[in-house]
MDAnalysis code that builds the backbone (N, CA, C; Angstrom):
import MDAnalysis as mda
import numpy as np

u = mda.Universe.empty(393, n_residues=131, atom_resindex=np.repeat(np.arange(131), 3), trajectory=True)
u.add_TopologyAttr("name", ["N", "CA", "C"] * 131)
u.add_TopologyAttr("resid", np.arange(1, 132))
u.add_TopologyAttr("resname", ["UNK", "UNK", "UNK", "UNK", "UNK", "UNK", "UNK", "UNK", "UNK", "UNK", "UNK", "UNK", "UNK", "UNK", "UNK", "UNK", "UNK", "UNK", "UNK", "UNK", "UNK", "UNK", "UNK", "UNK", "UNK", "UNK", "UNK", "UNK", "UNK", "UNK", "UNK", "UNK", "UNK", "UNK", "UNK", "UNK", "UNK", "UNK", "UNK", "UNK", "UNK", "UNK", "UNK", "UNK", "UNK", "UNK", "UNK", "UNK", "UNK", "UNK", "UNK", "UNK", "UNK", "UNK", "UNK", "UNK", "UNK", "UNK", "UNK", "UNK", "UNK", "UNK", "UNK", "UNK", "UNK", "UNK", "UNK", "UNK", "UNK", "UNK", "UNK", "UNK", "UNK", "UNK", "UNK", "UNK", "UNK", "UNK", "UNK", "UNK", "UNK", "UNK", "UNK", "UNK", "UNK", "UNK", "UNK", "UNK", "UNK", "UNK", "UNK", "UNK", "UNK", "UNK", "UNK", "UNK", "UNK", "UNK", "UNK", "UNK", "UNK", "UNK", "UNK", "UNK", "UNK", "UNK", "UNK", "UNK", "UNK", "UNK", "UNK", "UNK", "UNK", "UNK", "UNK", "UNK", "UNK", "UNK", "UNK", "UNK", "UNK", "UNK", "UNK", "UNK", "UNK", "UNK", "UNK", "UNK", "UNK", "UNK", "UNK"])
u.atoms.positions = np.array([
    [46.259, -18.956, 20.647],
    [45.763, -19.146, 18.932],
    [45.864, -17.293, 18.739],
    [46.417, -17.079, 17.765],
    [46.758, -15.602, 17.435],
    [45.712, -15.036, 15.976],
    [45.211, -14.294, 16.346],
    [44.253, -13.837, 15.228],
    [44.501, -12.650, 14.553],
    [44.727, -12.825, 12.955],
    [45.016, -11.939, 12.247],
    [43.615, -11.079, 11.783],
    [43.886, -10.165, 11.450],
    [42.670, -9.461, 10.603],
    [42.963, -8.903, 9.234],
    [42.729, -9.519, 8.235],
    [43.116, -9.215, 6.709],
    [42.064, -8.475, 6.047],
    [42.211, -7.824, 5.232],
    [41.623, -7.101, 4.475],
    [41.823, -7.502, 3.078],
    [41.006, -6.599, 2.079],
    [40.890, -6.592, 0.417],
    [42.379, -6.211, 0.228],
    [42.816, -5.358, 1.004],
    [44.266, -4.758, 0.443],
    [45.626, -5.409, 0.877],
    [45.258, -6.283, 1.968],
    [46.790, -7.235, 2.091],
    [46.425, -8.770, 2.075],
    [46.569, -9.393, 0.978],
    [46.554, -10.844, 0.529],
    [47.565, -11.370, 1.124],
    [48.696, -11.061, 1.560],
    [50.179, -11.469, 1.574],
    [49.887, -12.067, 2.863],
    [48.892, -11.856, 3.814],
    [49.080, -12.471, 5.029],
    [48.415, -13.777, 4.896],
    [47.697, -14.213, 4.220],
    [46.932, -15.311, 3.955],
    [47.332, -16.020, 2.581],
    [47.787, -17.067, 2.207],
    [48.080, -17.315, 0.635],
    [46.968, -18.180, 0.161],
    [46.635, -18.425, -0.811],
    [45.621, -19.024, -1.538],
    [45.639, -20.757, -1.782],
    [46.770, -21.288, -1.463],
    [47.427, -22.359, -1.749],
    [47.407, -23.352, -0.287],
    [47.037, -22.318, 0.676],
    [47.699, -22.934, 2.173],
    [46.518, -23.960, 2.300],
    [46.880, -25.098, 3.230],
    [45.066, -26.167, 3.411],
    [44.628, -25.082, 4.636],
    [43.229, -25.650, 4.752],
    [42.566, -24.782, 5.588],
    [41.910, -25.899, 6.524],
    [41.973, -25.712, 7.584],
    [41.123, -26.253, 9.135],
    [39.653, -26.304, 8.880],
    [39.455, -24.886, 8.946],
    [37.859, -24.635, 8.594],
    [37.694, -23.476, 8.127],
    [36.307, -23.040, 7.960],
    [35.890, -21.703, 7.384],
    [34.713, -21.544, 8.173],
    [34.374, -20.057, 8.667],
    [33.101, -20.081, 9.219],
    [33.063, -18.678, 8.571],
    [31.829, -18.373, 8.344],
    [30.643, -16.842, 8.343],
    [29.809, -16.678, 9.328],
    [30.126, -15.803, 10.378],
    [29.307, -15.562, 11.267],
    [28.943, -14.110, 11.479],
    [27.544, -13.781, 11.977],
    [27.396, -12.302, 12.315],
    [28.192, -12.136, 13.700],
    [28.514, -10.828, 13.918],
    [29.274, -10.654, 14.893],
    [29.152, -9.110, 15.312],
    [28.341, -8.803, 16.358],
    [28.499, -7.359, 17.013],
    [29.729, -6.828, 17.454],
    [30.135, -5.868, 16.493],
    [31.284, -5.185, 16.607],
    [30.880, -3.947, 17.367],
    [31.588, -3.337, 18.326],
    [30.971, -2.431, 19.111],
    [30.832, -0.878, 18.674],
    [31.540, -0.412, 17.785],
    [30.852, 1.038, 17.226],
    [30.165, 0.923, 16.068],
    [30.360, -0.110, 15.292],
    [29.743, -0.103, 14.095],
    [28.461, -1.178, 13.570],
    [28.151, -1.992, 14.592],
    [27.098, -2.846, 14.563],
    [27.572, -4.031, 14.384],
    [26.540, -4.927, 13.838],
    [26.590, -6.352, 13.410],
    [27.033, -6.349, 11.925],
    [28.089, -7.348, 11.892],
    [28.699, -7.499, 10.633],
    [29.121, -9.042, 10.460],
    [29.164, -9.205, 9.254],
    [29.242, -10.696, 9.001],
    [31.015, -10.760, 8.585],
    [31.386, -12.002, 9.768],
    [32.738, -11.909, 9.761],
    [33.156, -13.289, 8.899],
    [34.234, -13.463, 8.302],
    [34.642, -14.553, 7.719],
    [35.886, -14.766, 8.659],
    [36.050, -15.820, 8.960],
    [37.076, -16.705, 9.673],
    [37.785, -17.970, 8.811],
    [39.042, -17.938, 8.755],
    [39.774, -18.791, 8.401],
    [40.495, -19.489, 9.186],
    [40.474, -20.812, 9.138],
    [41.503, -21.390, 10.440],
    [42.947, -22.083, 9.345],
    [44.085, -22.020, 9.258],
    [44.645, -22.495, 8.679],
    [46.180, -22.857, 9.919],
    [46.895, -23.611, 9.348],
    [48.295, -24.277, 10.403],
    [49.257, -23.447, 9.810],
    [50.064, -22.732, 10.581],
    [51.368, -22.320, 10.673],
    [52.017, -22.794, 11.534],
    [53.153, -23.960, 10.682],
    [54.123, -24.496, 11.838],
    [53.388, -25.599, 12.714],
    [53.150, -25.361, 14.002],
    [52.738, -26.371, 14.899],
    [51.171, -26.083, 15.438],
    [50.770, -24.568, 14.836],
    [49.646, -24.121, 15.263],
    [48.888, -23.515, 14.602],
    [47.432, -23.258, 15.024],
    [46.154, -23.168, 14.206],
    [46.155, -21.986, 14.226],
    [45.967, -20.608, 13.436],
    [46.136, -19.131, 12.996],
    [44.774, -19.057, 12.428],
    [44.199, -17.876, 13.066],
    [42.716, -17.452, 12.635],
    [42.594, -15.902, 11.863],
    [42.151, -16.112, 10.454],
    [42.303, -15.024, 9.881],
    [41.209, -14.307, 9.693],
    [40.671, -13.378, 10.055],
    [39.421, -12.774, 9.608],
    [39.197, -11.445, 8.688],
    [38.103, -11.711, 8.257],
    [37.474, -10.645, 7.060],
    [36.543, -10.188, 7.230],
    [36.275, -8.671, 7.339],
    [35.061, -8.271, 7.566],
    [34.556, -8.077, 6.249],
    [33.246, -8.643, 6.283],
    [32.471, -8.891, 4.848],
    [31.295, -7.943, 4.663],
    [31.352, -6.621, 5.614],
    [30.380, -5.723, 6.020],
    [29.040, -6.310, 6.666],
    [28.229, -4.866, 6.697],
    [27.066, -5.625, 7.697],
    [26.379, -6.835, 7.142],
    [25.735, -7.242, 8.472],
    [25.143, -8.536, 8.194],
    [23.585, -8.125, 7.668],
    [23.219, -7.301, 7.249],
    [21.851, -6.808, 6.691],
    [21.901, -7.280, 5.062],
    [23.619, -7.153, 4.626],
    [23.582, -7.765, 3.478],
    [23.912, -8.939, 3.025],
    [24.013, -10.073, 4.096],
    [23.996, -11.356, 3.917],
    [22.780, -11.984, 4.192],
    [21.542, -12.210, 3.250],
    [20.117, -12.719, 3.737],
    [20.576, -13.911, 4.414],
    [21.504, -15.094, 3.690],
    [21.788, -16.400, 4.002],
    [22.191, -16.888, 5.249],
    [21.986, -18.128, 5.508],
    [22.434, -18.430, 7.175],
    [23.915, -18.409, 7.297],
    [24.002, -18.585, 8.274],
    [25.583, -18.364, 8.538],
    [26.330, -19.325, 8.324],
    [27.370, -19.644, 7.767],
    [28.173, -21.041, 7.185],
    [29.204, -21.422, 8.387],
    [29.283, -22.736, 8.407],
    [30.523, -23.256, 9.065],
    [31.046, -24.421, 8.040],
    [32.215, -24.591, 7.709],
    [32.963, -25.592, 6.671],
    [34.080, -25.918, 7.119],
    [34.002, -27.166, 8.178],
    [35.159, -27.830, 8.153],
    [35.680, -28.610, 7.009],
    [37.197, -28.231, 6.894],
    [37.476, -28.739, 5.665],
    [38.917, -29.805, 6.390],
    [39.032, -29.768, 7.407],
    [40.100, -30.728, 7.841],
    [41.509, -31.105, 7.076],
    [42.163, -29.772, 6.604],
    [43.159, -29.641, 5.730],
    [43.060, -30.607, 4.426],
    [41.861, -30.839, 3.806],
    [41.813, -31.320, 2.282],
    [41.457, -30.353, 1.767],
    [41.068, -29.099, 1.614],
    [41.134, -28.517, 0.846],
    [42.289, -27.091, 0.918],
    [42.389, -26.264, -0.028],
    [43.192, -24.873, 0.007],
    [42.484, -23.509, 0.252],
    [42.869, -22.652, 0.611],
    [42.107, -21.501, 0.813],
    [41.485, -21.009, -0.296],
    [41.810, -21.072, -1.279],
    [41.028, -20.968, -2.843],
    [39.946, -21.611, -2.755],
    [40.064, -22.815, -2.574],
    [38.932, -23.943, -2.949],
    [37.741, -23.944, -1.585],
    [38.371, -23.487, -0.448],
    [37.089, -23.439, 0.639],
    [36.568, -22.030, 0.296],
    [36.888, -21.043, -0.470],
    [36.618, -19.603, -0.478],
    [35.196, -19.909, -1.660],
    [35.482, -20.664, -2.581],
    [34.928, -21.180, -3.569],
    [33.575, -21.907, -3.131],
    [33.640, -22.968, -2.310],
    [32.861, -23.674, -1.665],
    [31.947, -22.869, -0.900],
    [32.461, -21.836, -0.182],
    [31.805, -21.161, 0.550],
    [31.125, -20.027, -0.017],
    [31.101, -19.560, -1.169],
    [30.419, -19.051, -2.424],
    [29.349, -20.186, -2.861],
    [29.418, -21.133, -3.052],
    [28.298, -22.053, -3.655],
    [27.419, -22.261, -2.488],
    [27.879, -22.323, -1.203],
    [26.944, -22.399, -0.231],
    [25.934, -21.483, -0.056],
    [26.546, -20.159, -0.016],
    [26.235, -18.870, -0.067],
    [25.022, -18.916, -0.867],
    [25.406, -19.023, -2.119],
    [24.361, -19.559, -3.380],
    [23.204, -19.990, -3.070],
    [23.538, -21.472, -2.627],
    [22.712, -22.032, -2.149],
    [21.463, -22.225, -1.333],
    [22.602, -21.344, 0.100],
    [21.466, -21.477, 1.242],
    [20.513, -19.978, 0.869],
    [20.459, -19.281, -0.183],
    [19.746, -17.803, -0.491],
    [18.269, -17.998, -0.042],
    [17.717, -17.364, 0.441],
    [16.226, -17.522, 0.767],
    [15.340, -17.428, -0.633],
    [14.667, -18.424, -0.188],
    [13.572, -18.445, -1.787],
    [12.628, -17.480, -1.741],
    [12.561, -16.897, -2.782],
    [11.434, -16.148, -3.115],
    [9.649, -16.755, -3.654],
    [9.586, -17.254, -2.196],
    [8.294, -17.896, -2.291],
    [7.145, -17.351, -1.135],
    [5.973, -17.020, -1.515],
    [5.310, -16.675, -0.683],
    [4.702, -17.427, 0.675],
    [4.006, -17.414, 1.529],
    [3.582, -18.293, 2.448],
    [2.699, -19.384, 2.088],
    [2.580, -20.471, 2.150],
    [2.009, -21.598, 1.716],
    [0.998, -22.224, 3.041],
    [-0.092, -22.647, 2.538],
    [-1.232, -23.089, 3.353],
    [-1.318, -24.602, 2.695],
    [-0.516, -25.553, 3.690],
    [-0.448, -27.016, 3.115],
    [-1.987, -27.352, 3.228],
    [-2.578, -27.084, 4.100],
    [-4.238, -27.662, 4.393],
    [-5.229, -27.191, 3.262],
    [-5.150, -26.237, 2.758],
    [-5.454, -25.368, 1.901],
    [-5.369, -26.311, 0.243],
    [-3.915, -26.360, 0.144],
    [-3.264, -27.114, -1.152],
    [-4.257, -28.360, -1.061],
    [-4.041, -29.183, 0.191],
    [-4.552, -30.624, 0.313],
    [-5.837, -30.631, -0.308],
    [-6.670, -29.567, 0.277],
    [-8.199, -29.600, 0.164],
    [-8.500, -29.508, -1.361],
    [-7.767, -28.479, -2.156],
    [-7.997, -28.319, -3.271],
    [-7.534, -29.549, -4.331],
    [-6.493, -30.228, -3.879],
    [-6.316, -31.311, -4.426],
    [-7.189, -32.423, -4.281],
    [-7.747, -32.730, -3.374],
    [-8.923, -33.792, -3.037],
    [-10.082, -33.250, -3.865],
    [-10.132, -31.876, -4.112],
    [-11.597, -31.417, -4.398],
    [-11.470, -31.791, -6.112],
    [-10.123, -31.550, -6.737],
    [-9.867, -32.195, -8.286],
    [-9.907, -33.462, -8.680],
    [-9.406, -34.297, -7.216],
    [-9.598, -35.612, -7.462],
    [-10.869, -36.169, -7.502],
    [-11.466, -35.591, -6.608],
    [-12.926, -35.802, -6.809],
    [-14.119, -35.454, -7.985],
    [-13.627, -34.434, -8.593],
    [-13.835, -33.765, -9.872],
    [-13.673, -34.701, -11.020],
    [-12.626, -35.270, -10.878],
    [-12.244, -36.265, -11.554],
    [-12.705, -37.712, -12.014],
    [-12.884, -38.013, -10.749],
    [-13.625, -39.505, -10.703],
    [-15.145, -39.374, -10.906],
    [-16.055, -37.733, -10.505],
    [-17.373, -37.527, -10.770],
    [-17.667, -37.688, -12.119],
    [-16.468, -37.263, -12.821],
    [-16.588, -36.855, -14.632],
    [-16.083, -38.377, -15.435],
    [-16.120, -39.313, -14.762],
    [-15.705, -40.632, -15.419],
    [-16.468, -41.720, -15.610],
    [-16.692, -42.396, -16.473],
    [-17.701, -43.378, -17.242],
    [-16.964, -44.592, -17.018],
    [-17.504, -45.730, -16.638],
    [-16.930, -47.005, -16.713],
    [-17.271, -47.974, -17.488],
    [-16.733, -48.392, -18.411],
    [-17.547, -49.381, -19.275],
    [-16.613, -50.288, -19.574],
    [-17.227, -51.415, -18.391],
    [-16.058, -52.839, -18.356],
    [-15.320, -52.404, -17.872],
    [-14.709, -53.704, -17.431],
    [-13.394, -53.796, -16.575],
    [-12.190, -52.915, -17.076],
    [-11.799, -52.787, -18.161],
    [-10.926, -52.139, -18.842],
    [-11.063, -50.753, -19.566],
    [-12.124, -50.379, -19.555],
    [-12.193, -49.200, -20.408],
    [-13.185, -47.952, -19.527],
    [-12.437, -47.139, -19.497],
    [-12.997, -45.695, -18.909],
    [-13.279, -44.661, -19.787],
    [-13.719, -43.684, -19.586],
    [-14.049, -42.771, -20.456],
    [-14.207, -41.554, -19.484],
    [-13.354, -40.504, -19.720],
    [-13.119, -39.166, -19.296],
    [-13.598, -38.118, -20.056],
    [-14.782, -37.532, -18.492],
    [-15.926, -36.450, -19.708],
    [-15.369, -35.012, -19.007],
    [-15.592, -34.277, -19.626],
    [-14.755, -32.821, -19.001],
    [-16.281, -32.131, -19.019],
])
């Protein structure tokens, strides 16, 4: 299997309407420059699969999880890149602080108990909520 390295300056190596077998974005340690995010697109050329790789920059710039999208020749290169962009956006880390689920549950139980304590029941169908 032949691996071609593509850059933004040479789009002639990979055509936008070629059918994709798979697209993957993984972190790889490059010997001299450190850990980088590599996008690998596998297409069929003739009877063989060919890999095209693009260096997307340092892996610290990509906080989302690594992507592995199996297309099975159903999508073109352009469509697969759009799907990868959507997956990147959906896997972005949430900006949320740590949660204490047990503390949240105790708070919820306390609020429910307070509501029940301030309720007056008048007959089988009438309840009055006092605050």
